[in-house]
A tleap script that builds the chain and sets N, CA, C and O, in Angstrom:
source leaprc.protein.ff14SB
mol = sequence {
  NMET GLN ASP ASP ASP LEU ARG GLN MET GLY
  ASP LEU LEU PHE THR THR LEU ASN ALA ARG
  ASP TRP ASP ASN ALA LEU GLY LEU PHE GLY
  PRO LYS ALA VAL PHE HIE LEU GLY PRO LEU
  ASP THR PHE GLN GLY HIE ALA ASP ALA ARG
  LYS VAL PHE ALA ALA LEU SER ASP SER TYR
  ASP LEU ARG ILE ARG SER TRP ALA HIE ILE
  ALA GLU ASP THR ARG LEU ALA THR GLN ALA
  MET MET ARG LEU ASP TYR ARG LYS THR GLN
  ALA GLY LEU PRO GLU ALA LYS GLY GLN VAL
  VAL ASP LEU PRO VAL ALA MET PHE LEU ASP
  ALA PRO ASN GLY VAL PHE THR ARG LEU ARG
  ALA VAL PHE SER ARG VAL ASP TRP MET ASN
  ALA ILE CTHR
}
set mol.1.N position { 32.347 78.921 27.829 }
set mol.1.CA position { 30.981 79.546 28.551 }
set mol.1.C position { 31.682 79.799 30.097 }
set mol.1.O position { 32.212 78.904 30.756 }
set mol.2.N position { 31.588 80.887 30.415 }
set mol.2.CA position { 32.257 80.881 31.692 }
set mol.2.C position { 31.359 80.443 32.408 }
set mol.2.O position { 30.265 80.118 31.945 }
set mol.3.N position { 31.735 80.338 33.948 }
set mol.3.CA position { 30.741 79.777 35.362 }
set mol.3.C position { 29.923 80.702 35.457 }
set mol.3.O position { 28.745 80.343 35.466 }
set mol.4.N position { 30.197 82.168 35.558 }
set mol.4.CA position { 29.234 83.374 35.747 }
set mol.4.C position { 28.104 83.217 34.906 }
set mol.4.O position { 26.982 83.061 35.388 }
set mol.5.N position { 28.363 83.253 33.403 }
set mol.5.CA position { 27.282 83.157 32.827 }
set mol.5.C position { 26.420 82.248 32.866 }
set mol.5.O position { 25.219 82.509 32.924 }
set mol.6.N position { 26.931 80.934 32.838 }
set mol.6.CA position { 26.078 79.667 33.235 }
set mol.6.C position { 25.015 79.785 34.604 }
set mol.6.O position { 23.937 79.201 34.712 }
set mol.7.N position { 25.616 80.669 35.558 }
set mol.7.CA position { 24.805 80.735 36.446 }
set mol.7.C position { 23.749 82.144 36.280 }
set mol.7.O position { 22.773 82.278 37.019 }
set mol.8.N position { 23.996 82.847 35.531 }
set mol.8.CA position { 23.094 83.989 35.096 }
set mol.8.C position { 21.900 83.362 34.472 }
set mol.8.O position { 20.709 83.571 34.700 }
set mol.9.N position { 22.553 82.432 33.518 }
set mol.9.CA position { 21.215 81.545 32.521 }
set mol.9.C position { 20.645 81.052 33.246 }
set mol.9.O position { 19.433 81.145 33.050 }
set mol.10.N position { 21.078 80.236 34.509 }
set mol.10.CA position { 20.289 79.914 35.385 }
set mol.10.C position { 19.251 80.590 36.204 }
set mol.10.O position { 18.174 80.061 36.476 }
set mol.11.N position { 19.641 81.874 36.620 }
set mol.11.CA position { 18.742 82.936 37.322 }
set mol.11.C position { 17.556 83.145 36.464 }
set mol.11.O position { 16.366 83.057 36.764 }
set mol.12.N position { 18.274 83.522 35.025 }
set mol.12.CA position { 16.788 83.900 34.371 }
set mol.12.C position { 15.799 82.682 33.780 }
set mol.12.O position { 14.680 82.928 33.330 }
set mol.13.N position { 16.351 81.373 33.843 }
set mol.13.CA position { 15.643 80.518 33.529 }
set mol.13.C position { 14.413 80.141 34.473 }
set mol.13.O position { 13.288 79.778 34.131 }
set mol.14.N position { 15.050 80.368 36.039 }
set mol.14.CA position { 14.024 80.214 37.047 }
set mol.14.C position { 13.011 81.437 36.970 }
set mol.14.O position { 11.799 81.236 36.881 }
set mol.15.N position { 13.598 82.803 37.011 }
set mol.15.CA position { 12.806 84.177 37.115 }
set mol.15.C position { 11.766 83.845 36.141 }
set mol.15.O position { 10.680 84.168 36.622 }
set mol.16.N position { 11.615 83.240 34.751 }
set mol.16.CA position { 11.180 83.349 33.924 }
set mol.16.C position { 10.057 82.241 34.155 }
set mol.16.O position { 8.848 82.427 34.022 }
set mol.17.N position { 10.585 81.241 34.469 }
set mol.17.CA position { 9.123 80.196 34.935 }
set mol.17.C position { 8.554 80.763 35.824 }
set mol.17.O position { 7.323 80.740 35.796 }
set mol.18.N position { 9.241 81.473 36.926 }
set mol.18.CA position { 8.080 81.816 38.161 }
set mol.18.C position { 7.045 82.777 37.257 }
set mol.18.O position { 5.847 82.875 37.525 }
set mol.19.N position { 7.608 83.374 36.298 }
set mol.19.CA position { 6.516 84.444 35.635 }
set mol.19.C position { 5.650 83.633 34.560 }
set mol.19.O position { 4.697 84.140 33.970 }
set mol.20.N position { 5.988 82.612 34.414 }
set mol.20.CA position { 5.079 81.775 33.750 }
set mol.20.C position { 5.173 82.439 32.260 }
set mol.20.O position { 4.169 82.574 31.562 }
set mol.21.N position { 6.686 82.902 31.777 }
set mol.21.CA position { 7.044 83.159 30.631 }
set mol.21.C position { 7.722 82.219 30.117 }
set mol.21.O position { 8.950 82.138 30.146 }
set mol.22.N position { 6.957 81.442 29.609 }
set mol.22.CA position { 7.110 80.151 28.638 }
set mol.22.C position { 7.889 80.256 27.190 }
set mol.22.O position { 8.392 79.310 26.585 }
set mol.23.N position { 7.874 81.227 26.904 }
set mol.23.CA position { 8.616 81.760 25.512 }
set mol.23.C position { 10.124 81.997 25.818 }
set mol.23.O position { 11.085 81.418 25.310 }
set mol.24.N position { 10.115 82.986 26.769 }
set mol.24.CA position { 11.887 83.074 26.940 }
set mol.24.C position { 12.473 82.092 27.907 }
set mol.24.O position { 13.693 81.961 28.004 }
set mol.25.N position { 11.551 81.339 28.686 }
set mol.25.CA position { 12.097 80.213 29.455 }
set mol.25.C position { 12.735 79.315 27.981 }
set mol.25.O position { 13.922 79.354 27.657 }
set mol.26.N position { 11.932 78.733 27.413 }
set mol.26.CA position { 12.186 77.768 26.086 }
set mol.26.C position { 13.477 78.409 25.526 }
set mol.26.O position { 14.542 77.823 25.331 }
set mol.27.N position { 13.192 79.751 25.296 }
set mol.27.CA position { 14.480 80.684 24.609 }
set mol.27.C position { 15.868 80.109 24.959 }
set mol.27.O position { 16.729 80.040 24.082 }
set mol.28.N position { 16.107 79.692 26.232 }
set mol.28.CA position { 17.185 79.146 26.814 }
set mol.28.C position { 17.429 77.817 26.340 }
set mol.28.O position { 18.609 77.486 26.455 }
set mol.29.N position { 16.747 77.042 25.891 }
set mol.29.CA position { 16.953 75.683 25.503 }
set mol.29.C position { 16.731 75.472 23.952 }
set mol.29.O position { 15.928 76.067 23.233 }
set mol.30.N position { 17.566 74.556 23.633 }
set mol.30.CA position { 17.772 74.001 22.313 }
set mol.30.C position { 16.629 73.478 21.923 }
set mol.30.O position { 15.928 73.012 22.822 }
set mol.31.N position { 16.102 73.400 20.460 }
set mol.31.CA position { 14.681 72.835 20.315 }
set mol.31.C position { 14.305 71.411 20.346 }
set mol.31.O position { 13.183 70.912 20.266 }
set mol.32.N position { 15.705 70.731 20.507 }
set mol.32.CA position { 15.437 69.384 20.775 }
set mol.32.C position { 15.739 68.773 22.271 }
set mol.32.O position { 15.926 67.599 22.590 }
set mol.33.N position { 15.725 69.979 23.096 }
set mol.33.CA position { 16.487 69.637 24.665 }
set mol.33.C position { 15.602 68.881 25.235 }
set mol.33.O position { 14.388 69.051 25.116 }
set mol.34.N position { 16.197 67.891 25.969 }
set mol.34.CA position { 15.714 66.740 26.788 }
set mol.34.C position { 15.338 67.292 28.102 }
set mol.34.O position { 16.163 67.945 28.741 }
set mol.35.N position { 13.887 67.029 28.650 }
set mol.35.CA position { 13.594 67.227 29.991 }
set mol.35.C position { 13.056 65.956 30.952 }
set mol.35.O position { 12.089 65.271 30.620 }
set mol.36.N position { 13.742 65.761 32.065 }
set mol.36.CA position { 13.374 65.044 33.002 }
set mol.36.C position { 12.856 65.327 33.823 }
set mol.36.O position { 13.632 66.141 34.321 }
set mol.37.N position { 11.656 65.264 34.721 }
set mol.37.CA position { 10.807 65.680 35.385 }
set mol.37.C position { 10.857 64.969 36.517 }
set mol.37.O position { 9.717 64.914 36.978 }
set mol.38.N position { 11.902 64.191 37.429 }
set mol.38.CA position { 12.153 63.413 38.269 }
set mol.38.C position { 10.950 62.329 38.181 }
set mol.38.O position { 10.963 61.799 37.070 }
set mol.39.N position { 10.143 61.947 38.833 }
set mol.39.CA position { 9.277 60.618 38.609 }
set mol.39.C position { 8.014 60.639 38.026 }
set mol.39.O position { 7.143 59.771 37.952 }
set mol.40.N position { 8.092 62.239 37.468 }
set mol.40.CA position { 6.904 62.461 36.546 }
set mol.40.C position { 6.789 61.848 34.790 }
set mol.40.O position { 6.094 60.989 34.246 }
set mol.41.N position { 7.845 62.787 34.318 }
set mol.41.CA position { 7.439 62.351 32.781 }
set mol.41.C position { 9.098 62.537 32.221 }
set mol.41.O position { 9.858 62.992 33.075 }
set mol.42.N position { 9.591 62.282 31.125 }
set mol.42.CA position { 10.391 62.616 30.488 }
set mol.42.C position { 9.960 62.968 28.822 }
set mol.42.O position { 9.239 62.217 28.165 }
set mol.43.N position { 10.564 64.285 28.279 }
set mol.43.CA position { 10.016 64.487 27.250 }
set mol.43.C position { 11.149 65.376 26.344 }
set mol.43.O position { 12.202 65.772 26.844 }
set mol.44.N position { 10.899 65.538 25.423 }
set mol.44.CA position { 11.916 66.442 24.177 }
set mol.44.C position { 11.144 67.403 23.495 }
set mol.44.O position { 10.029 67.271 22.991 }
set mol.45.N position { 12.041 68.601 23.555 }
set mol.45.CA position { 11.528 69.718 22.546 }
set mol.45.C position { 10.744 70.696 22.844 }
set mol.45.O position { 10.012 70.272 23.738 }
set mol.46.N position { 10.483 71.752 22.606 }
set mol.46.CA position { 9.780 72.815 22.830 }
set mol.46.C position { 8.303 72.570 22.869 }
set mol.46.O position { 7.696 72.732 23.928 }
set mol.47.N position { 7.655 72.167 21.714 }
set mol.47.CA position { 6.178 71.555 21.884 }
set mol.47.C position { 5.868 71.006 23.028 }
set mol.47.O position { 5.086 71.536 23.818 }
set mol.48.N position { 6.584 69.632 23.279 }
set mol.48.CA position { 6.392 69.141 24.475 }
set mol.48.C position { 6.315 69.676 25.638 }
set mol.48.O position { 5.411 69.387 26.421 }
set mol.49.N position { 7.428 70.685 25.954 }
set mol.49.CA position { 7.943 71.363 27.197 }
set mol.49.C position { 6.261 71.955 27.189 }
set mol.49.O position { 5.501 71.523 28.055 }
set mol.50.N position { 5.781 72.912 26.205 }
set mol.50.CA position { 4.874 73.905 26.247 }
set mol.50.C position { 3.373 73.142 27.212 }
set mol.50.O position { 2.731 73.588 28.163 }
set mol.51.N position { 3.249 71.810 26.407 }
set mol.51.CA position { 2.061 71.280 26.751 }
set mol.51.C position { 2.239 70.637 28.284 }
set mol.51.O position { 1.232 70.533 28.984 }
set mol.52.N position { 3.421 70.247 28.744 }
set mol.52.CA position { 3.687 69.616 29.882 }
set mol.52.C position { 3.545 71.157 30.919 }
set mol.52.O position { 2.672 71.243 31.782 }
set mol.53.N position { 4.432 72.152 30.677 }
set mol.53.CA position { 3.997 73.534 31.325 }
set mol.53.C position { 2.618 73.885 31.314 }
set mol.53.O position { 2.166 74.244 32.401 }
set mol.54.N position { 1.858 73.866 30.360 }
set mol.54.CA position { 0.393 74.016 30.504 }
set mol.54.C position { -0.534 73.463 31.412 }
set mol.54.O position { -1.419 74.066 32.020 }
set mol.55.N position { -0.210 72.075 31.456 }
set mol.55.CA position { -0.749 70.947 32.290 }
set mol.55.C position { -0.442 71.083 33.864 }
set mol.55.O position { -1.283 71.131 34.762 }
set mol.56.N position { 1.014 71.137 33.994 }
set mol.56.CA position { 1.241 71.655 35.419 }
set mol.56.C position { 0.650 73.036 36.103 }
set mol.56.O position { 0.291 73.151 37.275 }
set mol.57.N position { 0.638 74.022 35.118 }
set mol.57.CA position { 0.065 75.283 35.604 }
set mol.57.C position { -1.412 75.276 35.700 }
set mol.57.O position { -2.018 76.151 36.319 }
set mol.58.N position { -2.026 74.240 35.056 }
set mol.58.CA position { -3.581 74.217 35.271 }
set mol.58.C position { -3.629 73.696 36.572 }
set mol.58.O position { -4.354 74.360 37.312 }
set mol.59.N position { -3.112 72.756 37.075 }
set mol.59.CA position { -3.107 72.206 38.284 }
set mol.59.C position { -2.473 72.804 39.601 }
set mol.59.O position { -3.106 72.682 40.649 }
set mol.60.N position { -1.458 73.338 39.595 }
set mol.60.CA position { -0.602 73.735 40.373 }
set mol.60.C position { -0.016 75.483 39.925 }
set mol.60.O position { 0.136 75.896 38.775 }
set mol.61.N position { 0.219 76.236 41.164 }
set mol.61.CA position { 1.055 77.361 41.359 }
set mol.61.C position { 2.122 77.301 41.835 }
set mol.61.O position { 2.402 77.524 43.013 }
set mol.62.N position { 3.034 76.911 40.748 }
set mol.62.CA position { 4.725 76.486 41.149 }
set mol.62.C position { 5.294 78.077 41.124 }
set mol.62.O position { 5.038 78.990 40.339 }
set mol.63.N position { 6.202 78.025 42.349 }
set mol.63.CA position { 7.094 78.853 42.553 }
set mol.63.C position { 8.447 78.302 43.062 }
set mol.63.O position { 8.587 77.518 44.001 }
set mol.64.N position { 9.362 78.804 42.339 }
set mol.64.CA position { 10.910 78.385 42.933 }
set mol.64.C position { 11.062 79.620 43.595 }
set mol.64.O position { 10.987 80.726 43.059 }
set mol.65.N position { 11.328 79.327 45.055 }
set mol.65.CA position { 11.351 80.609 45.964 }
set mol.65.C position { 12.779 80.727 46.305 }
set mol.65.O position { 12.988 81.874 46.698 }
set mol.66.N position { 13.670 80.126 46.313 }
set mol.66.CA position { 14.987 79.923 46.517 }
set mol.66.C position { 15.794 79.169 45.861 }
set mol.66.O position { 15.272 78.109 45.514 }
set mol.67.N position { 17.132 79.340 45.482 }
set mol.67.CA position { 17.968 78.602 44.699 }
set mol.67.C position { 19.602 79.020 44.683 }
set mol.67.O position { 19.966 80.190 44.804 }
set mol.68.N position { 20.379 78.074 44.544 }
set mol.68.CA position { 21.820 78.025 44.719 }
set mol.68.C position { 22.402 77.343 43.244 }
set mol.68.O position { 22.020 76.301 42.713 }
set mol.69.N position { 23.189 78.057 42.896 }
set mol.69.CA position { 23.934 77.344 41.725 }
set mol.69.C position { 25.563 76.799 41.940 }
set mol.69.O position { 26.456 77.401 42.537 }
set mol.70.N position { 25.624 75.808 41.432 }
set mol.70.CA position { 27.287 75.354 41.087 }
set mol.70.C position { 27.356 75.326 39.625 }
set mol.70.O position { 26.577 74.726 38.885 }
set mol.71.N position { 28.202 75.919 39.337 }
set mol.71.CA position { 28.800 75.747 37.422 }
set mol.71.C position { 30.072 75.365 37.519 }
set mol.71.O position { 30.921 75.620 38.373 }
set mol.72.N position { 30.112 74.685 36.485 }
set mol.72.CA position { 31.452 74.194 35.772 }
set mol.72.C position { 31.122 73.529 34.345 }
set mol.72.O position { 30.221 72.838 33.869 }
set mol.73.N position { 32.462 74.170 33.870 }
set mol.73.CA position { 32.477 73.828 32.519 }
set mol.73.C position { 31.172 74.177 31.849 }
set mol.73.O position { 30.690 75.289 32.064 }
set mol.74.N position { 30.706 73.526 31.244 }
set mol.74.CA position { 29.093 73.660 30.695 }
set mol.74.C position { 27.793 73.094 31.408 }
set mol.74.O position { 26.691 72.954 30.877 }
set mol.75.N position { 28.162 72.780 32.794 }
set mol.75.CA position { 27.210 72.136 33.342 }
set mol.75.C position { 26.688 72.949 34.544 }
set mol.75.O position { 27.499 73.730 35.042 }
set mol.76.N position { 25.449 72.882 35.087 }
set mol.76.CA position { 24.954 73.583 35.950 }
set mol.76.C position { 24.313 73.025 36.940 }
set mol.76.O position { 23.254 72.599 36.479 }
set mol.77.N position { 24.401 72.773 38.191 }
set mol.77.CA position { 23.646 72.229 39.300 }
set mol.77.C position { 23.194 73.120 40.269 }
set mol.77.O position { 23.926 73.930 40.838 }
set mol.78.N position { 21.572 72.937 40.539 }
set mol.78.CA position { 20.944 74.111 41.241 }
set mol.78.C position { 20.265 73.274 42.425 }
set mol.78.O position { 19.552 72.289 42.237 }
set mol.79.N position { 20.500 73.660 43.319 }
set mol.79.CA position { 19.471 73.404 44.518 }
set mol.79.C position { 18.447 74.404 44.828 }
set mol.79.O position { 18.698 75.553 45.191 }
set mol.80.N position { 17.390 73.955 44.682 }
set mol.80.CA position { 16.169 75.030 45.056 }
set mol.80.C position { 15.002 74.466 46.026 }
set mol.80.O position { 14.729 73.295 46.291 }
set mol.81.N position { 14.493 75.480 46.404 }
set mol.81.CA position { 12.910 75.178 47.220 }
set mol.81.C position { 12.047 75.459 46.054 }
set mol.81.O position { 12.363 76.361 45.278 }
set mol.82.N position { 11.039 74.792 45.882 }
set mol.82.CA position { 9.845 75.012 45.277 }
set mol.82.C position { 8.423 74.955 45.940 }
set mol.82.O position { 7.947 73.912 46.389 }
set mol.83.N position { 7.931 75.898 45.955 }
set mol.83.CA position { 6.419 75.720 46.411 }
set mol.83.C position { 5.151 75.480 45.590 }
set mol.83.O position { 4.811 76.277 44.715 }
set mol.84.N position { 4.518 74.474 45.852 }
set mol.84.CA position { 3.650 74.097 44.913 }
set mol.84.C position { 2.276 74.485 45.823 }
set mol.84.O position { 2.260 74.204 47.022 }
set mol.85.N position { 1.338 75.026 45.294 }
set mol.85.CA position { 0.275 74.970 45.497 }
set mol.85.C position { -0.936 74.108 44.678 }
set mol.85.O position { -1.157 74.375 43.496 }
set mol.86.N position { -1.603 73.195 45.292 }
set mol.86.CA position { -2.165 72.133 44.493 }
set mol.86.C position { -3.480 72.900 44.231 }
set mol.86.O position { -4.166 73.098 45.234 }
set mol.87.N position { -3.924 73.342 43.115 }
set mol.87.CA position { -5.134 74.120 42.942 }
set mol.87.C position { -6.343 73.111 42.225 }
set mol.87.O position { -7.496 73.251 42.636 }
set mol.88.N position { -6.101 72.250 41.313 }
set mol.88.CA position { -6.801 71.648 40.440 }
set mol.88.C position { -6.746 69.682 40.849 }
set mol.88.O position { -5.677 69.141 40.569 }
set mol.89.N position { -7.356 69.187 41.184 }
set mol.89.CA position { -7.247 67.611 40.850 }
set mol.89.C position { -6.837 67.088 39.656 }
set mol.89.O position { -7.334 67.189 38.534 }
set mol.90.N position { -5.768 66.459 40.084 }
set mol.90.CA position { -5.245 65.617 38.846 }
set mol.90.C position { -5.696 64.063 38.899 }
set mol.90.O position { -5.716 63.476 39.981 }
set mol.91.N position { -5.987 63.545 37.924 }
set mol.91.CA position { -6.445 62.142 37.639 }
set mol.91.C position { -5.408 61.455 38.594 }
set mol.91.O position { -4.230 61.804 38.519 }
set mol.92.N position { -5.837 60.386 39.587 }
set mol.92.CA position { -4.670 59.458 39.982 }
set mol.92.C position { -4.460 60.110 41.124 }
set mol.92.O position { -4.144 59.210 41.902 }
set mol.93.N position { -4.435 61.360 41.845 }
set mol.93.CA position { -4.094 61.931 42.853 }
set mol.93.C position { -5.123 62.538 43.690 }
set mol.93.O position { -6.185 62.908 43.188 }
set mol.94.N position { -4.848 62.678 45.061 }
set mol.94.CA position { -6.048 63.103 45.934 }
set mol.94.C position { -6.662 64.424 45.496 }
set mol.94.O position { -6.182 65.128 44.608 }
set mol.95.N position { -7.529 64.646 46.043 }
set mol.95.CA position { -8.376 65.660 45.672 }
set mol.95.C position { -7.726 67.031 46.068 }
set mol.95.O position { -7.248 67.198 47.190 }
set mol.96.N position { -7.727 67.850 45.258 }
set mol.96.CA position { -6.770 69.181 45.518 }
set mol.96.C position { -7.772 70.204 46.392 }
set mol.96.O position { -8.966 70.390 46.159 }
set mol.97.N position { -7.079 70.739 47.323 }
set mol.97.CA position { -8.104 71.309 48.524 }
set mol.97.C position { -7.168 72.860 48.779 }
set mol.97.O position { -7.333 73.604 49.746 }
set mol.98.N position { -6.271 73.065 47.749 }
set mol.98.CA position { -5.282 74.455 48.176 }
set mol.98.C position { -4.099 73.791 49.233 }
set mol.98.O position { -3.534 74.446 50.109 }
set mol.99.N position { -3.865 72.373 48.952 }
set mol.99.CA position { -2.808 71.942 49.858 }
set mol.99.C position { -1.324 72.794 49.314 }
set mol.99.O position { -1.128 72.940 48.108 }
set mol.100.N position { -0.617 73.172 50.058 }
set mol.100.CA position { 0.678 74.119 49.872 }
set mol.100.C position { 2.098 72.913 50.284 }
set mol.100.O position { 2.099 72.270 51.334 }
set mol.101.N position { 2.869 72.843 49.554 }
set mol.101.CA position { 3.706 72.207 49.656 }
set mol.101.C position { 5.069 72.820 49.596 }
set mol.101.O position { 5.107 73.622 48.663 }
set mol.102.N position { 6.085 72.749 50.177 }
set mol.102.CA position { 7.561 73.229 49.726 }
set mol.102.C position { 8.731 72.023 49.865 }
set mol.102.O position { 9.349 71.567 50.827 }
set mol.103.N position { 8.725 71.798 48.722 }
set mol.103.CA position { 9.515 71.020 48.106 }
set mol.103.C position { 10.637 71.047 47.429 }
set mol.103.O position { 10.697 71.545 46.304 }
set mol.104.N position { 11.905 70.382 48.189 }
set mol.104.CA position { 13.294 70.442 47.760 }
set mol.104.C position { 13.744 69.952 46.316 }
set mol.104.O position { 13.514 68.750 46.183 }
set mol.105.N position { 14.175 70.394 45.476 }
set mol.105.CA position { 14.482 70.041 44.314 }
set mol.105.C position { 15.931 70.345 44.216 }
set mol.105.O position { 16.525 71.229 44.835 }
set mol.106.N position { 16.549 69.293 43.147 }
set mol.106.CA position { 17.719 69.447 42.685 }
set mol.106.C position { 17.456 69.565 41.198 }
set mol.106.O position { 16.450 68.964 40.822 }
set mol.107.N position { 18.069 70.139 40.379 }
set mol.107.CA position { 18.141 70.498 39.152 }
set mol.107.C position { 19.584 70.296 38.244 }
set mol.107.O position { 20.574 70.851 38.719 }
set mol.108.N position { 19.700 69.789 37.396 }
set mol.108.CA position { 20.982 69.474 36.369 }
set mol.108.C position { 20.769 70.155 35.132 }
set mol.108.O position { 19.641 70.050 34.652 }
set mol.109.N position { 21.550 70.778 34.567 }
set mol.109.CA position { 21.104 71.312 33.407 }
set mol.109.C position { 22.774 71.227 32.451 }
set mol.109.O position { 23.882 71.493 32.915 }
set mol.110.N position { 22.461 70.798 31.112 }
set mol.110.CA position { 23.719 70.708 30.533 }
set mol.110.C position { 23.799 71.900 29.549 }
set mol.110.O position { 22.704 71.943 28.989 }
set mol.111.N position { 24.554 72.830 29.110 }
set mol.111.CA position { 24.682 73.733 28.387 }
set mol.111.C position { 25.886 73.664 27.393 }
set mol.111.O position { 26.800 74.446 27.655 }
set mol.112.N position { 26.039 72.904 26.353 }
set mol.112.CA position { 27.422 72.617 25.779 }
set mol.112.C position { 27.414 73.821 24.496 }
set mol.112.O position { 28.530 73.977 24.002 }
set mol.113.N position { 26.730 74.355 24.127 }
set mol.113.CA position { 26.926 75.233 23.246 }
set mol.113.C position { 26.216 76.850 23.570 }
set mol.113.O position { 26.099 77.657 22.647 }
set mol.114.N position { 25.834 77.136 24.802 }
set mol.114.CA position { 25.438 78.261 25.103 }
set mol.114.C position { 24.101 78.309 25.181 }
set mol.114.O position { 23.639 79.449 25.223 }
set mol.115.N position { 23.164 77.219 25.221 }
set mol.115.CA position { 21.942 76.997 25.265 }
set mol.115.C position { 22.035 75.464 26.153 }
set mol.115.O position { 22.993 74.693 26.096 }
set mol.116.N position { 20.812 75.269 26.949 }
set mol.116.CA position { 20.574 74.454 27.489 }
set mol.116.C position { 19.879 73.154 26.399 }
set mol.116.O position { 18.992 73.336 25.566 }
set mol.117.N position { 20.663 71.701 26.743 }
set mol.117.CA position { 20.430 70.896 25.986 }
set mol.117.C position { 19.362 69.766 26.822 }
set mol.117.O position { 18.534 69.028 26.289 }
set mol.118.N position { 19.615 69.871 28.015 }
set mol.118.CA position { 19.059 68.694 29.024 }
set mol.118.C position { 19.141 69.483 30.249 }
set mol.118.O position { 19.993 70.260 30.681 }
set mol.119.N position { 17.533 68.885 30.877 }
set mol.119.CA position { 17.219 69.500 32.202 }
set mol.119.C position { 16.904 68.152 33.051 }
set mol.119.O position { 16.058 67.361 32.634 }
set mol.120.N position { 17.522 67.949 34.101 }
set mol.120.CA position { 16.912 67.014 34.914 }
set mol.120.C position { 16.698 67.533 36.152 }
set mol.120.O position { 17.596 68.145 36.730 }
set mol.121.N position { 15.400 67.333 36.735 }
set mol.121.CA position { 15.006 67.610 37.938 }
set mol.121.C position { 14.643 66.773 38.947 }
set mol.121.O position { 13.569 66.210 38.739 }
set mol.122.N position { 15.320 66.437 40.232 }
set mol.122.CA position { 15.375 65.644 40.976 }
set mol.122.C position { 14.195 66.313 42.464 }
set mol.122.O position { 14.167 67.454 42.923 }
set mol.123.N position { 13.351 65.082 42.884 }
set mol.123.CA position { 12.725 65.522 43.931 }
set mol.123.C position { 11.843 64.148 44.593 }
set mol.123.O position { 11.700 63.081 43.995 }
set mol.124.N position { 11.448 64.379 45.599 }
set mol.124.CA position { 10.575 63.066 45.986 }
set mol.124.C position { 9.313 63.072 45.800 }
set mol.124.O position { 8.679 64.077 46.122 }
set mol.125.N position { 8.797 62.188 45.358 }
set mol.125.CA position { 7.440 61.614 45.047 }
set mol.125.C position { 6.684 61.627 46.389 }
set mol.125.O position { 5.705 62.299 46.714 }
set mol.126.N position { 7.389 60.711 47.090 }
set mol.126.CA position { 6.793 60.470 48.337 }
set mol.126.C position { 6.705 61.727 49.105 }
set mol.126.O position { 5.577 61.857 49.582 }
set mol.127.N position { 7.667 62.890 49.445 }
set mol.127.CA position { 7.330 63.816 49.865 }
set mol.127.C position { 5.984 64.435 49.637 }
set mol.127.O position { 5.158 64.726 50.503 }
set mol.128.N position { 5.864 64.632 47.993 }
set mol.128.CA position { 5.129 65.487 47.731 }
set mol.128.C position { 3.583 64.937 47.731 }
set mol.128.O position { 2.588 65.637 47.920 }
set mol.129.N position { 3.609 63.384 47.450 }
set mol.129.CA position { 2.362 62.871 47.801 }
set mol.129.C position { 1.942 62.905 49.314 }
set mol.129.O position { 0.813 63.349 49.519 }
set mol.130.N position { 2.619 62.537 50.325 }
set mol.130.CA position { 2.300 62.824 51.681 }
set mol.130.C position { 1.911 64.143 51.828 }
set mol.130.O position { 0.989 64.183 52.643 }
set mol.131.N position { 2.220 65.337 51.371 }
set mol.131.CA position { 1.671 66.754 51.713 }
set mol.131.C position { 0.578 66.827 51.413 }
set mol.131.O position { -0.171 67.318 52.258 }
set mol.132.N position { -0.074 66.339 49.976 }
set mol.132.CA position { -1.288 66.579 49.432 }
set mol.132.C position { -2.132 65.514 50.033 }
set mol.132.O position { -3.334 65.777 49.985 }
set mol.133.N position { -1.892 64.643 50.459 }
set mol.133.CA position { -2.879 63.325 51.030 }
set mol.133.C position { -3.472 63.880 52.189 }
set mol.133.O position { -4.252 63.208 52.865 }
savepdb mol mol.pdb
quit
């Protein structure tokens, strides 16, 4: 896979996530892909990913506002800025009052066979909690 192809896959992933087009977003991942969402959760497979996407979408309006990729071989590293609009209170978190958070995120993806097999998102839970408190 060429580096440009990998960057295009990353662009397509973030565009489909912003559109809440879970079918096309998950179509970029293998069926047993592993997802690590920073301090929140780790899960595997399309069915679990759909549940997590639905739960996050219920409480937040998430938008990846800008991103830049570095691709090498079968790996993609992305620096992004994500805007979270906290709309519905989640258990164990402060009350949702429409708080808006711009949160820097780093994402690392592996695509050894032309599909993503692993996504690791890294962000500061401390920054996120401070912004919604």
